[in-house]
N, C-alpha and C positions, 0 to 999 in steps of 0.2 A: 392046694387042689382048687381052691378059691379063684384064683387068678385064671386057671384053665376054665373055669364054670363061665367067668366074665367073657372069656374070649369066644366061647362057643355059642353062647348068648348073643353076642354082637354079630357073629357071622350068621346065626339063624334070622335075627332081624333084616340083616344086610340083604339077604336071600329073598326073604318075603317081600321086602320093599322095592326089590328090583325086578322079583316075577312080574308083575303088570306093565311094567316099563319094556321088559324082552318080550311079553305076549304082544303089545302093541307094535314094538319094532319089528316082530316077526308078520304082523300082518301085513296083505300084500292087497295093493290096489287091483281094481277090477274095471272092467269097461262096459260102457251102457251106450246103445243105438237103437235106432229105429230104421226096419227094414223096409222095402218099396211099399207094403201095405201098411205103413204106419205101426207094425207091432213091435213093441218093446223088447229088447233083449239084454242080458246080462251075461258076463262070461271072463274067465280068467285070462284068457288069450284073445288077441285082437285080430279076427277073421277078415277076410278081403271085403265081406260085405261091408263090414263097419267103415274101412276105409274109403268105400264108395260113396257111403251116405253121410259119413262125418259121425263122431261118437264123443262122448264124454268120458273121462277117468274120473272115476269115484273111489272114494277112501272106503275103509271098513266100515264106518257109520252112514254108508250110502251118500255122501256130501260131494259135489261134484268139484273138484280140485283142479280140472283143466277141460276145455272144451278145445277140440280140434273138429274143423269144419271141413266139406267135401272138397276134392279137387276143384280148381276153378278151371272153368271152359276157357277155350281160347278166346272167345268174346271178352269174357271177364280179366284175363289175361292181358289182353290188350288196352282194354279201358285202364287198367291199373297202370301198364307202362305209358298211356297217353297222360294220364294224371300226374305221373311223376316227370314226364317231360315238361309238362306246364308249369308244375313248382320250379322245377331247375331253370326254366328259362325266366318265370317272374323273380326268381331269387338273383339271376345273373342281372337282370334290367335293375333291380334295387340294388345291388352292389355297385352297378355301373353309375346309377343316379347316385348313390353315397360318396362314391370316388368323385364325380364330378363336384358336387356340391363342396368336398371337401377342397377341390383345388380352386374352385370359385370363389371361397372366404380366405384362402391362403393368396391369390391373386389380387383380391380387391379387400383391404383391412377396411376401409372405410366406404360408405355408399358414395360418396362423391367420386372418388376413384372409379368406380363403376360408370357412373352417370358420365363423366368427361371422355372415358374409354367408350361409350356407345354413342355419345356426340359426335367424337371424332370420326367414328366410321359413318355417321349419318352425314357429316360436313363434307367427306371425300365422295360419297354419292352425288351431294349437291354439286361440288364442284363440277365434276364428270358429267352430271347432265349440263349445267352450265355451260361447259366448253363446247359441248356436241351442239347445244343449242344455237350458240355464236357461228359454229360451221356451218349448220342448216340454215340459218338466216342468210351465210354469206353466198350458198350454194343456190339457194332460192332466187337469191337477187340477179346470180349470174345467169342461171336457167331463163329467168323472166327477160333479161337482156338478149339472150340466145333466140329465144321464142318470138320476141319482137323483131329482130332482123331478120329471121326466117319468113316471117309473116310479110316484112317489107319487100323480101325478094319476092316471095310468091304473088303480091299485087301486082308489082311492076313486070311480071310474066317472066322474071329471070329464075332459074332454075336454082335450088337449094345444094350449095357445094355438100360433098358426101363427108367430108370430116365435121363441117357444122351440125350435120343428122348425127354423127357419131358421137360429137360432144353432146348434144342434146339429149340423146338416149343414156349416156354415161351419168349426165347429171341428176336426170329423172331417177334411174336407178339407187346413186348415192342418197339423194333426198329421200326416197322411201325407206333405204335403209336406215339413215339417221333417225327419222322419225319413228319407225318401228323400237329402235335402240333406246330413244329417250322414253317412250313408251313403257319398255319392259325395266328400264332402272326407276321409272317413277313407282311402278308396282312392286320392285324389289326395295325400293325404300319403304313403302307403305308395309309391305311385311315385317320388313327389318326392325320398323318403328313398334308393331304390334309386339313381334319378339322380343324385344328389348323391355317393352313396360311390362311384360310377362315374366321376364328375367329378372326386372327390379322386385315386383313383388314377391317371386320366389325368394329372391336374395335376402329381402325385409324379413321375411318369415324364418329363414334360416339365421338371421342374426338375431331376432327375438329368441329364437330356440335355444341359440348359442348361450345367451345370456341367462336363460333359467337352466 
């Protein structure tokens, strides 16, 4: 009979110990909210009014275990969507910059490689400007000669041939175009030089970061 008594005692103890746990697990959460007049309410069920104004989920001890806000307005939803779009755009820019930086470091392992590549592009622009300047000088010289010839004809009372007038006008247009082209290329070179200087500074920063 003694073993049976021990077993019964153990079962009773297990029941006593388990009872508070069972009581606790049987406890259910409640809902707390304030209405439009800021009156506080508690309920076991979740009414539509609570959904409208937002509510707290509280446990059997009255402690808030979850807060649910009121539904967002159309303006708030749009603001959230705009914020998400901005974050996505910023992430895209960041990802593209990271990709570009990786390509830059891969293409130019050493600073001298980047500097040489930049110099080659600037030299190409210089050659283009120089060649255009030579052509411009030649055309300006031809234009001066034609204008002088036309002036001589005019002084002697002779008509200026239509072909000569056409050549003069054509040369004038070419001279203006080439002057404009040279100015544009000089501006392009200045902008490119600044861009290359910024790129070199950025490259040095990347190299320093890579070393660390």
